[in-house]
C-alpha positions in Angstrom: -46.4 -29.2 -229.7 -45.3 -29.8 -225.8 -42.2 -28.7 -224.9 -39.0 -30.7 -222.5 -38.8 -29.1 -219.2 -35.1 -29.8 -219.5 -33.8 -28.9 -223.0 -36.7 -26.9 -223.6 -36.8 -28.5 -227.5 -40.3 -28.8 -228.7 -42.1 -32.3 -229.7 -45.3 -34.1 -230.6 -47.8 -33.9 -227.6 -48.9 -37.4 -226.4 -44.8 -38.5 -226.0 -43.9 -39.4 -222.4 -40.3 -38.9 -223.1 -38.6 -35.9 -224.6 -36.8 -37.8 -227.7 -33.6 -35.2 -227.9 -32.7 -35.2 -224.2 -34.7 -38.4 -222.8 -36.8 -36.2 -219.8 -40.0 -37.8 -218.7 -43.3 -35.4 -219.1 -44.6 -36.5 -216.0 -41.5 -35.5 -214.1 -42.3 -33.9 -211.1 -40.9 -30.8 -209.0 -37.3 -32.1 -207.1 -38.8 -31.2 -204.1 -42.6 -30.5 -202.9 -41.9 -26.8 -202.3 -40.8 -26.2 -206.0 -43.2 -25.0 -208.5 -44.4 -27.6 -210.5 -43.0 -27.7 -214.0 -44.9 -26.4 -216.6 -46.3 -23.7 -214.0 -46.8 -20.0 -215.8 -45.7 -16.8 -214.8 -46.4 -13.3 -216.2 -49.5 -13.8 -217.8 -48.1 -16.6 -220.1 -44.9 -14.9 -220.7 -42.6 -17.3 -218.8 -42.9 -21.1 -218.5 -41.3 -22.7 -216.0 -38.9 -25.7 -216.5 -36.8 -28.2 -214.0 -35.2 -26.8 -211.0 -31.6 -26.2 -211.6 -30.1 -25.2 -207.8 -31.7 -23.7 -204.8 -30.2 -21.8 -202.0 -31.3 -20.3 -198.6 -33.1 -17.4 -199.9 -34.4 -19.0 -203.7 -35.1 -21.1 -206.2 -33.7 -21.0 -209.7 -35.3 -23.0 -212.3 -35.0 -23.4 -216.1 -37.7 -21.6 -218.0 -39.0 -21.1 -221.5 -39.6 -16.8 -222.6 -42.5 -17.4 -225.0 -42.3 -13.8 -226.1 -38.5 -14.2 -227.5 -38.2 -17.5 -228.0 -35.6 -18.6 -225.7 -34.2 -20.4 -222.8 -33.8 -18.3 -219.3 -33.5 -18.7 -216.1 -35.8 -17.4 -213.3 -34.5 -16.8 -210.0 -37.6 -17.3 -207.4 -37.5 -15.4 -204.1 -38.1 -18.1 -201.7 -36.9 -17.8 -197.9 -37.2 -21.7 -197.0 -37.1 -20.8 -193.5 -39.3 -18.4 -193.3 -42.0 -19.2 -196.0 -44.1 -21.8 -197.6 -46.6 -22.8 -200.3 -50.4 -22.6 -200.3 -51.0 -25.9 -201.7 -52.9 -26.1 -205.0 -52.1 -22.5 -205.8 -48.2 -21.8 -206.0 -48.5 -18.9 -203.5 -46.1 -18.0 -201.4 -46.8 -17.2 -197.9 -44.8 -16.8 -194.3 -45.4 -18.8 -191.4 -46.3 -16.6 -189.5 -46.7 -12.8 -188.9 -44.0 -12.3 -187.2 -42.1 -13.1 -190.7 -44.0 -11.2 -192.7 -41.5 -7.7 -192.1 -38.6 -9.6 -192.8 -39.9 -11.3 -196.0 -41.0 -7.9 -197.2 -37.3 -6.4 -196.0 -35.7 -9.5 -197.8 -38.2 -9.1 -201.0 -37.1 -5.5 -202.0 -33.7 -6.3 -201.2 -33.9 -9.3 -204.1 -35.8 -6.7 -206.6 -32.9 -4.3 -205.5 -30.4 -7.3 -206.8 -31.9 -7.3 -210.0 -32.1 -3.5 -210.6 -28.5 -3.2 -210.1 -27.4 -6.2 -212.3 -29.8 -5.4 -215.1 -27.5 -2.1 -215.2 -24.7 -3.8 -216.9 -26.3 -6.0 -219.6 -24.0 -4.9 -222.1 -21.2 -6.2 -220.4 -19.8 -9.3 -221.7 -18.7 -10.3 -218.4 -21.5 -9.8 -215.9 -24.6 -12.1 -216.2 -27.7 -10.4 -218.0 -30.9 -9.4 -216.0 -33.6 -9.4 -218.3 -36.7 -8.8 -216.4 -37.7 -8.7 -212.8 -41.4 -9.0 -211.4 -44.0 -9.8 -208.6 -46.0 -12.5 -208.7 -47.6 -15.2 -206.5 -47.2 -13.3 -203.1 -43.2 -13.1 -204.3 -40.3 -11.6 -206.3 -38.9 -13.2 -209.7 -35.6 -12.0 -211.6 -35.1 -13.3 -215.2 -31.5 -14.1 -216.4 -29.8 -15.6 -219.1 -29.6 -19.3 -219.3 -26.1 -20.0 -217.9 -24.6 -23.0 -220.0 -21.7 -24.5 -217.9 -20.3 -24.3 -214.4 -19.3 -22.2 -212.0 -15.6 -21.8 -211.8 -15.6 -23.7 -208.3 -16.7 -26.8 -210.0 -14.7 -26.0 -212.8 -11.2 -26.2 -210.5 -12.9 -29.5 -209.1 -12.9 -30.8 -212.2 -9.8 -29.4 -213.2 -7.8 -31.7 -210.4 -8.2 -29.0 -207.7 -6.1 -26.1 -209.6 -6.1 -24.4 -212.9 -3.3 -23.1 -215.2 -1.7 -20.2 -214.8 -3.1 -18.7 -217.8 -6.7 -19.8 -216.9 -6.5 -18.1 -213.4 -5.1 -15.0 -214.7 -8.0 -14.7 -218.0 -10.6 -15.1 -215.1 -9.5 -13.1 -212.7 -8.8 -10.3 -215.5 -12.5 -11.0 -216.7 -13.8 -10.4 -213.3 -11.9 -7.1 -213.0 -13.0 -6.1 -216.3 -16.2 -6.4 -214.9 -15.9 -5.1 -211.6 -14.2 -1.7 -213.2 -17.7 -0.9 -214.2 -19.5 -2.1 -211.3 -17.2 0.6 -209.3 -17.9 3.0 -211.8 -21.3 2.9 -210.8 -19.9 2.9 -206.7 -21.2 -0.6 -206.3 -19.6 -2.7 -204.1 -20.4 -6.6 -205.1 -18.9 -7.9 -201.6 -18.9 -11.8 -202.2 -16.7 -12.5 -204.8 -15.4 -16.4 -204.7 -15.1 -19.2 -207.0 -19.3 -20.3 -206.4 -20.0 -16.8 -207.7 -18.2 -16.8 -211.1 -19.7 -18.8 -214.1 -17.7 -20.2 -217.1 -19.7 -20.8 -220.3 -18.9 -23.2 -222.2 -18.1 -21.4 -224.5 -15.3 -20.1 -222.4 -16.9 -16.8 -221.5 -16.5 -16.0 -217.7 -19.4 -13.7 -216.1 -19.8 -12.9 -212.7 -22.9 -13.0 -211.0 -24.9 -13.0 -207.6 -25.2 -9.3 -206.4 -27.5 -10.4 -203.7 -24.9 -9.1 -201.1 -23.8 -5.8 -203.3 -24.1 -2.1 -201.5 -22.9 1.1 -202.4 -19.7 2.6 -201.2 -19.2 3.7 -197.7 -22.8 2.9 -196.7 -23.3 1.0 -193.7 -22.2 -2.5 -194.4 -24.0 -5.7 -192.8 -21.7 -8.8 -192.2 -22.3 -10.2 -195.6 -19.3 -12.8 -197.0 -18.2 -15.8 -197.9 -15.2 -17.3 -195.4 -11.8 -17.6 -196.8 -12.6 -14.9 -199.5 -13.3 -11.9 -197.2 -10.9 -8.9 -195.9 -11.1 -7.8 -192.2 -12.9 -4.7 -193.0 -15.9 -7.1 -194.0 -16.4 -8.5 -190.5 -16.7 -5.0 -188.7 -20.4 -3.3 -189.8 -18.3 -0.2 -189.2 -15.2 -1.9 -191.5 -14.9 0.7 -194.4 -15.7 -1.0 -197.4 -14.9 -0.4 -201.0 -13.7 -1.2 -204.6 -10.5 -3.2 -202.7 -12.6 -5.3 -200.6 -13.4 -7.1 -204.1 -9.9 -6.6 -204.8 -9.0 -9.0 -201.8 -11.8 -11.4 -202.8 -10.5 -11.6 -206.5 -6.9 -11.8 -204.9 -8.2 -14.9 -202.8 -10.5 -16.3 -205.4 -7.1 -16.6 -207.9 -4.7 -17.5 -204.9 -7.3 -21.1 -204.3 -7.3 -21.1 -208.4 -3.6 -21.1 -208.6 -3.0 -23.1 -205.6 -5.9 -24.9 -204.9 -5.4 -24.1 -201.5 -7.8 -22.0 -199.5 -6.4 -19.2 -198.4 -6.2 -18.6 -194.4 -9.1 -16.6 -193.1 -8.5 -12.7 -192.6 -9.4 -12.2 -189.3 -6.9 -15.1 -188.2 -4.6 -13.5 -190.2 -4.6 -10.5 -188.2 -3.2 -12.3 -185.5 -0.8 -13.8 -187.1 0.0 -14.4 -190.7 0.9 -17.4 -191.9 -0.5 -17.0 -195.1 2.1 -18.6 -197.7 2.7 -16.8 -201.1 1.5 -19.0 -204.0 4.9 -19.3 -205.5 6.4 -20.9 -202.2 3.4 -23.6 -202.5 4.3 -23.8 -206.2 7.7 -23.3 -207.8 6.1 -23.1 -211.1 4.0 -19.5 -210.0 6.4 -17.2 -211.1 7.2 -14.8 -208.5 5.5 -11.4 -210.2 2.4 -13.3 -210.3 2.9 -14.3 -206.7 3.8 -10.7 -205.4 0.3 -9.6 -207.4 -1.8 -12.0 -205.9 -0.6 -11.5 -202.3 -0.3 -7.2 -202.4 -4.3 -7.9 -203.8 -4.6 -9.6 -200.3 -3.0 -7.3 -198.0 -5.0 -7.3 -194.8 -4.1 -3.4 -194.7 -6.3 -1.0 -197.4 -3.2 1.0 -198.3 -0.7 -1.9 -199.1 -3.7 -3.2 -201.3 -4.0 -2.1 -204.9 -6.4 1.1 -204.9 -8.5 0.3 -208.0 -9.2 -2.9 -210.7 -6.5 -1.1 -213.2 -3.8 -1.7 -210.7 -4.2 -5.0 -210.1 -5.1 -5.8 -214.0 -1.7 -4.5 -214.9 0.2 -6.4 -212.0 -1.3 -9.6 -213.5 -0.3 -8.5 -217.1 3.2 -7.9 -215.7 2.9 -4.2 -216.8 4.5 -3.0 -214.1 6.8 -4.3 -211.7 5.0 -5.3 -207.8 7.3 -6.1 -204.6 5.5 -8.4 -202.2 3.5 -6.9 -199.2 7.1 -7.5 -197.1 8.9 -6.0 -199.6 6.9 -2.6 -200.0 6.9 -1.7 -196.4 10.3 -1.8 -196.2 10.3 0.7 -199.3 8.0 2.6 -197.8 9.5 2.8 -193.9 12.9 3.8 -196.0 11.1 6.7 -198.0 9.5 8.3 -195.3 13.4 8.1 -193.4 14.7 9.7 -196.5 11.9 12.3 -196.2 12.0 12.9 -192.1 15.6 12.8 -192.9 15.5 15.3 -195.4 12.9 17.8 -193.3 15.6 17.8 -190.2 18.1 18.8 -192.3 16.8 22.0 -194.0 15.5 23.0 -190.5 18.8 22.6 -189.4 20.3 24.8 -192.4 17.5 27.0 -192.5 17.7 28.5 -189.1 14.7 29.6 -186.8 12.4 31.4 -189.2 12.1 28.4 -191.1 12.1 26.1 -188.1 8.8 28.3 -187.1 7.4 28.4 -190.2 6.8 24.4 -190.5 6.1 24.2 -187.0 3.1 26.6 -187.8 2.5 24.9 -191.3 2.3 21.7 -189.3 -0.1 22.9 -186.7 -2.4 23.9 -189.3 -2.4 21.2 -191.3 -3.4 18.9 -188.0 -5.0 18.5 -184.7 -3.6 19.4 -181.4 -4.6 17.5 -178.4 -7.8 18.2 -176.9 -11.1 17.0 -175.4 -14.3 18.3 -177.4 -17.6 17.9 -175.7 -20.7 17.1 -178.0 -24.6 17.6 -176.6 -26.7 15.5 -178.8 -30.9 15.9 -178.5 -32.9 12.6 -178.5 -36.6 13.2 -180.1 -38.7 11.2 -181.5 -38.7 7.6 -180.8 -35.0 8.1 -179.4 -33.6 7.9 -175.9 -30.7 9.2 -175.3 -29.2 6.0 -175.1 -29.9 5.9 -178.7 -29.0 9.3 -180.0 -25.5 9.2 -178.2 -24.8 5.4 -179.4 -25.4 6.7 -182.7 -23.2 9.9 -182.0 -20.7 7.4 -181.5 -21.0 5.1 -184.2 -20.7 8.6 -186.6 -17.5 9.9 -184.8 -15.7 6.4 -184.3 -13.6 7.0 -187.9 -12.6 10.8 -187.2 -11.2 9.3 -183.3 -9.5 6.5 -185.0 -7.7 8.6 -187.5 -6.9 11.7 -184.8 -6.4 9.7 -181.7 -5.4 12.9 -179.9 -9.0 14.0 -179.9 -11.1 13.0 -177.2 -14.5 13.2 -176.8 -17.8 13.2 -174.3 -21.0 12.6 -175.2 -23.9 13.8 -173.1 -27.4 13.2 -174.6 -30.9 14.6 -173.4 -34.3 14.4 -173.6 -35.5 16.9 -176.1 -37.7 19.0 -173.5 -34.3 19.1 -171.4 -32.0 19.6 -174.2 -32.9 23.5 -174.7 -32.9 23.9 -170.6 -29.4 22.5 -170.3 -28.1 24.8 -173.5 -29.7 27.8 -171.9 -27.7 27.3 -168.1 -25.1 26.2 -169.8 -25.2 29.6 -172.1 -25.7 31.5 -168.8 -22.6 30.0 -166.8 -20.0 30.2 -170.1 -20.3 26.3 -170.2 -21.3 25.7 -174.0 -20.3 22.4 -175.0 -17.5 22.7 -178.3 -20.0 21.1 -181.2 -23.6 20.6 -180.2 -26.7 20.8 -181.9 -29.0 23.7 -182.6 -31.7 22.9 -184.2 -34.7 25.1 -183.1 -33.0 27.2 -181.3 -33.9 30.9 -181.9 -31.8 33.8 -182.8 -30.9 35.0 -179.2 -28.1 31.8 -179.2 -26.4 33.0 -182.5 -23.7 35.0 -180.5 -22.6 31.7 -179.2 -21.8 30.4 -181.7 -18.5 30.7 -184.0 -18.8 31.0 -187.8 -17.9 27.6 -189.9 -15.4 29.0 -192.0 -12.9 26.2 -191.2 -15.3 23.8 -191.8 -16.9 25.2 -195.2 -13.1 25.5 -196.7 -12.4 22.0 -195.5 -15.8 20.9 -197.6 -14.3 21.1 -201.4 -16.9 21.2 -203.6 -20.1 22.1 -201.5 -21.7 20.5 -205.4 -21.4 17.4 -203.3 -24.1 18.2 -201.0 -27.9 18.7 -201.2 -28.5 22.5 -201.3 -25.8 23.7 -200.1 -24.0 25.2 -203.2 -25.8 28.2 -201.7 -24.8 27.7 -198.3 -24.0 31.7 -197.5 -27.3 32.8 -198.8 -29.2 30.0 -197.1 -26.9 30.9 -193.9 -25.6 34.7 -194.2 -24.0 33.8 -190.6 -22.4 30.6 -191.2 -22.8 29.5 -188.1 -25.2 26.4 -188.5 -24.5 23.1 -190.2 -27.4 21.1 -191.6 -26.6 17.3 -191.2 -29.8 15.8 -193.6 -33.2 17.4 -194.6 -36.9 16.3 -194.3 -39.2 16.7 -197.7 -43.0 17.2 -196.4 -45.2 14.1 -197.2 -48.5 12.9 -196.4 -49.2 9.5 -194.5 -52.6 8.1 -195.3 -54.4 5.6 -193.1 -55.6 2.6 -195.8 -57.8 0.9 -192.4 -59.5 3.7 -191.2 -62.3 2.7 -189.3 -63.2 6.5 -188.4 -61.7 10.3 -188.7 -62.0 9.6 -192.5 -61.3 13.4 -193.9 -59.8 14.2 -190.7 -55.9 15.6 -190.3 -53.2 16.2 -188.3 -49.9 18.5 -188.7 -46.7 18.1 -187.1 -45.6 21.2 -185.2 -42.1 21.5 -186.9 -44.1 21.5 -190.3 -46.8 24.1 -189.7 -45.3 26.8 -191.9 -44.8 24.8 -194.6 -48.6 23.2 -194.5 -49.9 26.8 -194.0 -47.4 28.0 -197.2 -49.3 24.6 -199.2 -52.9 24.5 -197.9 -53.5 27.7 -196.2 -54.5 29.0 -193.1 -57.6 26.8 -192.8 -55.8 23.9 -192.9 -54.1 24.8 -189.7 -57.6 26.4 -188.0 -59.4 23.1 -188.9 -56.7 20.8 -187.2 -56.4 23.5 -184.1 -60.5 22.7 -184.0 -60.0 18.9 -184.0 -56.8 18.9 -181.1 -59.4 21.4 -179.3 -62.4 18.8 -179.1 -60.2 15.8 -178.6 -58.4 17.4 -175.6 -54.6 17.4 -178.0 -52.0 19.5 -177.5 -51.4 21.0 -181.4 -47.6 21.3 -181.2 -47.1 17.8 -179.7 -50.0 15.3 -180.0 -50.2 15.3 -184.0 -48.7 11.8 -184.7 -50.5 9.9 -181.8 -53.8 11.2 -183.4 -52.8 9.4 -186.4 -51.4 6.7 -184.7 -54.8 6.2 -182.6 -56.8 6.3 -185.9 -58.6 9.3 -184.7 -57.7 11.4 -188.1 -57.2 10.0 -191.4 -54.1 11.7 -192.9 -51.2 12.8 -191.1 -49.1 16.5 -192.4 -45.8 15.8 -191.8 -42.6 14.8 -193.7 -40.1 12.0 -194.4 -38.6 12.1 -190.5 -41.8 10.6 -189.1 -41.2 7.5 -192.2 -39.2 5.0 -189.8 -41.4 4.9 -186.5 -45.0 4.6 -188.6 -43.5 1.7 -190.0 -42.2 0.2 -187.0 -46.1 1.5 -185.0 -48.1 0.8 -188.3 -46.7 -1.9 -190.9 -48.4 -2.1 -194.1 -51.0 0.3 -192.8 -50.3 3.3 -194.6 -49.1 4.9 -197.9 -47.2 8.0 -198.6 -48.3 10.4 -201.0 -46.7 14.0 -201.7 -48.1 17.4 -200.9 -49.4 19.3 -204.2 -47.3 22.6 -204.7 -43.9 23.5 -204.0 -42.0 21.6 -202.4 -40.1 22.9 -199.4 -37.0 21.2 -197.9 -36.7 21.5 -193.8 -32.8 21.4 -192.9 -32.9 19.2 -190.0 -30.5 18.1 -187.7 -28.5 21.6 -187.5 -24.8 21.6 -185.6 -23.0 24.8 -184.4 -19.9 25.2 -182.8 -18.9 26.6 -179.3 -17.6 30.2 -179.8 -16.1 30.1 -176.1 -14.2 27.1 -177.2 -10.3 27.5 -177.2 -8.7 27.6 -180.5 -7.6 23.9 -180.6 -11.2 23.0 -179.5 -12.9 25.1 -182.1 -10.8 23.3 -185.4 -11.1 19.9 -183.9 -14.7 20.4 -183.8 -15.2 21.9 -186.9 -13.2 19.1 -188.4 -15.5 16.6 -186.9 -18.4 18.5 -188.6 -16.8 18.0 -191.6 -16.8 15.0 -191.5 -20.1 14.5 -190.1 -21.0 15.1 -193.9 -18.9 12.7 -195.1 -20.3 9.3 -196.3 -19.4 6.8 -193.7 -21.0 9.7 -191.0 -23.9 10.1 -193.7 -24.7 6.3 -193.7 -25.2 5.6 -190.3 -27.6 8.8 -189.9 -29.8 8.8 -193.0 -29.4 5.3 -194.3 -29.1 2.8 -191.3 -30.8 5.4 -188.8 -33.1 6.7 -191.2 -33.0 10.2 -189.0 -33.5 12.2 -192.5 -32.6 12.0 -196.3 -28.6 12.7 -196.4 -27.3 16.1 -197.4 -24.5 14.1 -198.9 -25.6 13.3 -202.6 -23.7 10.1 -203.3 -25.6 8.5 -199.9 -28.7 10.4 -200.8 -28.4 8.2 -203.9 -28.1 4.8 -201.4 -30.8 6.2 -199.4 -33.3 6.3 -202.5 -32.2 2.6 -203.4 -32.4 1.0 -199.5 -35.9 2.7 -199.5 -37.0 1.8 -202.9 -40.8 1.5 -201.7 -42.4 4.4 -200.1 -39.9 7.2 -200.4 -38.2 6.3 -204.1 -40.8 8.7 -205.4 -40.0 11.2 -202.6 -36.5 11.5 -203.4 -36.9 12.2 -207.0 -38.3 15.4 -206.1 -35.2 16.6 -204.4 -34.2 18.7 -207.5 -37.5 20.3 -207.7 -37.5 21.2 -204.2 -36.3 24.2 -202.4 -34.6 24.7 -199.3 -35.4 27.0 -196.4 -32.5 28.5 -194.6 -32.0 30.4 -191.0 -34.6 33.0 -192.0 -36.7 30.7 -192.7 -36.8 28.4 -190.0 -36.6 31.3 -187.7 -40.1 32.1 -189.5 -40.8 28.2 -189.1 -40.0 28.6 -185.4 -42.4 32.2 -185.2 -45.5 30.2 -186.8 -45.1 27.2 -183.9 -45.1 29.8 -181.3 -48.4 31.8 -183.1 -50.6 28.5 -183.3 -49.4 27.4 -179.6 
């Protein structure tokens, strides 16, 4: 029996045309770089049929699942601008060596998309993902076959716009899907009529999570014009559930009016967007207001979650348009201010001073913070300074009365500059204190204010027991490292030899004994290398097979030795090494101390941790939510490492002193 590549019905072998749909058995692929119909994948489980569509990063085919006996859709990762197929093998290969890294990163993102979508297979309004795998040097995602058309095609078929009932029904279905997606702290980021599917039976499903990211992470600019809010055009924009709410509002606007909404970036300059009821008088003002509030340019005026938007669409709650809401809020603020002034006037001086003190405690006074940053690893001072500027940007936007002066120094210069500042009374208000000896303790302010602002310390790895780890409460880690062993996979010499990162001497001495350290010391002497500073270079040069280090070297090694090493976990009890420890100067005035501690607390929040740990990969984020994102982004080598965090033991300030002493003993 043969199976039709179009309708997937079976018919007698030897027939040239399908008796059910007339499709030619001898039909070729629509393009030279598509897989030929009849190609088998996953050890014969899936048979590829005709292609359905293709985009810049993938090709979608009809397919038959021989295991479950049903038609499916298979999406192939195929970024056409950088890959081609090897004739006769269907293997995908990059055009050139320089494209390999880009291709591999894209493939990882593709598989991550499949993982994200598979979480929601039980939801009726999200397309099901049945399977995903790697083959033919690329990746594949097996999805339910979508029999119908995209919302964009449906709107066009209806003459350019749809009925109010249809527009509201589709929006409600998408919002129901997003409610579950947002619970998992995932933002879709690319909702538009082309990513919503209308099945022939009327079911509405959301698909294409290729642009999805976890909330609060550093967001790249991935968007569809006319449907993206202004924050999506900025790499530092705060993107979250409200980003998707804007897109659903814009999609509903287009469906109701047949007019694509004005670009949000243009609206920021001068908002000419007409409300739906002004374009079509049959649209109720309540529905028009709901759509316009979803598309509010300011986050605080937008619906805060899908439930609020859903209630507005179903007229469960009266919704003012954006201008009316602004007037209402101004009036409310005026009433509140007037009431406070009357209260102060009537209560006398005692209450005025008390109010003034409470106000002072609840905000920051104008002040300037000097922030000193250490540049280490493959950082330059310019890199380190730029990273801190990015991490502090939202804080400074929220508190414009605080200004900062950021200075960055080379690692070998940093401690010398701090020593000089300590002796002259010129310590910066906020500074990195990693690796500083106990002699600096008197220069550091206890971080009581920062600890109080943190709230639930369970949101951060290891910090539930902060007082036990840092009894004097004078240092706060922003990230941590776990020990990992980097092993060369293309060794010509140096087999069995290993070097050890200096910051991890104590970890590996505990795990492997002093013999490990003595062997490395002997090797360094034989090679004429400095045991403290040259461990990394010995590994990169191929002098040693293994590099006993931690997660802090991963990024630099992927750049210098792409696909030339693997990551292994050492055996034994893992010890987390706190990194990026920060302190506040005890010599600063009270306003500077307060601002510095508020800033320090902010550096543990999602956006700052995303920049430090996810974008820059300086360490594993202390913030648990960002740690999950870290694992999601670096699925390959570091995913298994992140899975070991709950088993790890953190070393506090006393252990850090022991580690410092251990380094000195092996100098």
